[in-house]
C-alpha positions in Angstrom: 0.2 0.0 -0.2 1.2 3.6 -0.7 2.3 6.1 1.9 -0.2 8.4 3.0 0.6 11.5 1.2 0.1 14.8 3.1 -0.6 18.4 2.1 0.9 21.9 3.4 -0.1 22.2 6.6 -0.4 26.0 8.6 0.5 24.7 12.0 -1.2 27.9 13.8 -4.2 28.0 12.0 -4.6 23.8 12.4 -4.1 24.5 16.0 -7.5 24.5 18.4 -10.5 22.6 18.9 -11.4 19.7 16.4 -14.7 17.2 17.6 -13.9 13.8 16.6 -16.6 13.1 14.4 -16.0 9.3 13.6 -13.3 7.2 14.3 -11.6 3.5 13.9 -10.9 4.0 17.5 -7.8 2.8 19.9 -8.3 0.8 22.7 -9.2 4.2 24.6 -11.7 5.4 22.6 -14.3 2.6 22.2 -16.8 4.0 24.1 -16.4 8.1 23.8 -18.7 10.6 23.6 -18.2 14.5 23.5 -14.6 13.3 22.0 -12.4 16.4 21.5 -8.7 16.8 20.0 -7.1 20.1 21.2 -3.5 21.2 19.9 -1.6 24.1 20.9 1.7 24.8 19.3 4.3 25.3 22.0 7.7 27.9 21.7 9.6 24.9 21.2 7.9 23.5 18.0 6.1 20.9 19.7 2.4 20.5 19.9 1.1 20.5 23.3 -2.3 17.9 22.9 -5.2 17.4 25.1 -7.9 14.5 24.1 -10.8 14.6 26.4 -13.9 12.8 26.2 -17.1 11.3 28.4 -16.4 7.6 28.7 -19.7 5.5 28.4 -22.1 8.1 28.3 -22.9 12.1 28.0 -22.9 12.1 31.3 -19.8 9.3 32.2 -16.6 10.1 33.8 -14.4 12.8 32.0 -10.9 11.4 30.4 -8.1 13.6 29.7 -4.9 12.6 27.9 -2.2 14.8 26.7 0.4 13.3 24.4 2.8 15.6 22.6 3.0 15.8 19.0 6.6 16.3 17.2 6.5 17.3 13.8 8.4 15.4 11.5 11.3 17.5 9.3 10.6 17.7 5.5 6.9 16.6 5.8 5.2 20.3 5.0 4.1 20.1 8.7 1.7 17.2 7.9 3.4 14.1 9.5 3.8 14.0 13.3 5.2 11.5 15.9 2.2 11.6 18.5 4.0 10.4 22.1 1.9 9.0 24.6 4.8 7.0 26.1 8.3 8.2 26.0 10.1 7.0 23.8 7.2 5.7 21.8 6.2 8.4 18.7 3.1 6.5 17.1 2.6 7.6 13.1 0.1 10.5 12.6 -0.7 11.9 9.3 -2.8 14.9 8.6 -4.3 12.9 5.4 -6.9 15.6 4.6 -7.6 19.0 5.4 -10.1 21.1 3.8 -10.0 24.5 2.4 -11.3 26.4 5.5 -9.3 24.6 8.2 -12.8 23.0 9.3 -12.8 19.7 8.7 -9.8 17.1 8.9 -8.9 13.3 8.5 -6.1 11.9 10.4 -4.6 8.9 9.3 -2.0 6.4 10.0 0.5 4.5 7.3 -0.6 1.0 9.2 -4.6 1.6 8.3 -5.4 0.8 11.6 -6.7 3.8 13.2 -8.3 6.9 11.7 -9.8 10.5 13.0 -12.7 12.0 11.0 -12.6 15.3 12.8 -14.5 19.2 12.5 -14.3 22.5 14.3 -17.9 21.5 14.7 -19.6 18.9 16.5 -21.4 17.8 13.8 -21.3 18.2 9.9 -23.8 17.6 6.9 -24.5 14.2 5.7 -22.4 15.2 2.5 -19.6 16.4 4.4 -19.6 12.9 6.2 -20.1 11.0 2.8 -17.2 12.7 1.1 -15.1 12.4 4.2 -15.6 8.6 4.5 -15.3 7.9 1.1 -11.7 9.7 1.4 -10.9 7.0 4.2 -12.1 4.4 2.1 -9.7 5.4 -0.7 -7.0 5.4 1.7 -7.4 1.3 2.1 -9.4 1.6 5.3 -11.8 -1.4 6.8 -14.4 0.6 6.8 -16.7 -1.7 9.1 -14.5 -1.1 12.1 -15.6 3.1 11.8 -17.8 4.2 14.2 -19.5 7.7 14.4 -18.9 9.4 17.8 -21.8 10.6 19.8 -21.5 14.5 20.1 -24.5 16.3 21.8 -23.5 20.1 23.3 -26.2 22.3 24.9 -25.8 25.7 23.3 -22.4 24.3 21.5 -20.6 24.6 24.6 -17.1 22.7 24.8 -14.9 21.1 27.5 -12.8 23.7 28.9 
């Protein structure tokens, strides 16, 4: 299978909250509700990441993880190593990013996990179909993709 290609990513513009719309989940994400990934570019060029969600239900216990992203050189800022546990840096690729930086797909060369994310908790059916078609084109097993329940009163977010 070909390596997942990335495009030029304007890192400051990419920073901020991304709602997880759908995922082929890692073990910790299988029962995530209101999942949000937040990125903050630090002065040293690394990316402080905060992944938050409620486990099992909208009123379940709040879970928070803080991996650190390391942009790989000569990748147009589109390939990162995401470090949850030192010294391992997991493959993390910005495979799709719309022109307005409103929707993204984070993929891996191993085609084991994928994240469809947006700046808003919901996207249109047409946008979802477009993004899942893109993920399918990357060679993922789409039977493993699950939607992440998102329900925000007054569009509030985790602080």
